[in-house]
C-alpha positions as CSV (number, residue, x, y, z in Angstrom):
1,M,147.6,113.3,14.2
2,P,149.8,112.3,17.4
3,R,153.3,111.7,17.0
4,L,155.0,108.0,17.2
5,N,156.4,107.0,20.5
6,R,159.7,106.1,19.0
7,H,161.2,105.0,22.3
8,V,158.5,102.5,22.9
9,L,158.1,101.5,19.3
10,G,161.9,100.6,19.0
11,F,161.7,98.4,22.2
12,H,158.7,96.4,20.7
13,L,160.3,96.0,17.3
14,R,163.8,95.1,18.6
15,E,161.9,92.6,20.6
16,A,160.1,91.2,17.7
17,E,163.1,91.3,15.7
18,Q,165.1,89.1,18.1
19,A,162.2,86.5,18.6
20,L,161.9,86.2,14.7
21,A,165.5,85.8,14.4
22,E,165.7,83.2,17.2
23,L,162.7,81.3,15.4
24,T,164.4,81.3,12.2
25,V,167.6,80.0,13.6
26,A,165.8,77.2,15.6
27,L,163.9,76.3,12.6
28,Q,167.0,75.8,10.4
29,R,168.7,73.8,13.1
30,S,166.6,71.5,14.9
31,I,163.2,71.7,16.6
32,P,161.1,69.6,19.1
33,D,159.0,66.9,17.9
34,D,156.0,69.0,18.5
35,E,157.1,71.4,15.6
36,D,153.8,73.0,15.1
37,S,153.5,74.0,18.8
38,F,157.1,75.3,18.7
39,F,156.4,77.3,15.8
40,E,153.2,78.6,17.2
41,V,154.5,79.9,20.5
42,G,157.5,81.4,18.5
43,L,155.3,83.4,16.2
44,A,152.9,84.3,18.8
45,H,155.9,85.9,20.6
46,V,156.7,88.1,17.5
47,Y,152.8,89.2,16.9
48,H,152.6,90.0,20.7
49,H,155.4,92.6,20.2
50,L,154.2,94.0,16.6
51,N,150.6,94.2,17.9
52,F,151.6,96.0,21.1
53,A,153.9,98.4,18.9
54,W,150.8,99.3,16.8
55,H,148.2,99.6,19.7
56,I,150.6,101.9,21.8
57,R,152.3,103.6,19.0
58,H,150.8,107.1,19.9
59,L,150.8,106.9,23.6
60,T,153.7,108.4,25.9
61,D,155.7,106.1,28.0
62,A,153.9,107.2,31.1
63,E,150.4,106.5,29.5
64,S,151.8,102.9,28.3
65,D,152.9,102.0,31.6
66,R,149.8,103.2,33.3
67,E,147.5,101.5,30.9
68,Q,149.6,98.3,30.1
69,H,147.9,96.0,33.0
70,R,144.5,97.0,32.2
71,Q,144.9,97.0,28.3
72,F,147.4,94.1,28.1
73,S,144.9,91.4,26.5
74,A,143.5,94.0,24.1
75,W,147.0,95.4,22.8
76,R,148.2,91.9,22.2
77,Q,145.4,91.3,19.6
78,F,145.9,91.8,15.9
79,P,144.9,95.2,15.1
80,T,141.4,95.7,13.4
81,D,142.5,99.2,12.2
82,L,145.7,98.1,10.4
83,R,145.2,97.8,6.6
84,L,147.2,95.1,5.1
85,P,148.4,95.5,1.4
86,G,145.6,95.0,-1.2
87,E,142.8,95.6,1.2
88,P,140.4,98.6,0.7
89,P,140.8,101.5,3.0
90,H,138.8,101.0,6.4
91,P,136.0,103.2,7.0
92,K,136.3,106.1,9.2
């Protein structure tokens, strides 16, 4: 199995952590009248970084830089190969 790219994972996990912290603080204080849209945009930002991290976890920095523009939309999507707790294993 390829090694994890800790550099790129660290970047996206820190970005997700920061976005989630900012969203949490905003929800505790005050949020705009359209709170559903505000929450949706904030959570989408968090998922963007988590999904990106999953999809590029085995790429080198050079590979992720080279493919980012071509794969951007695909890498933002929720992984289809990530097994969530309680789900059966994915078929190989």
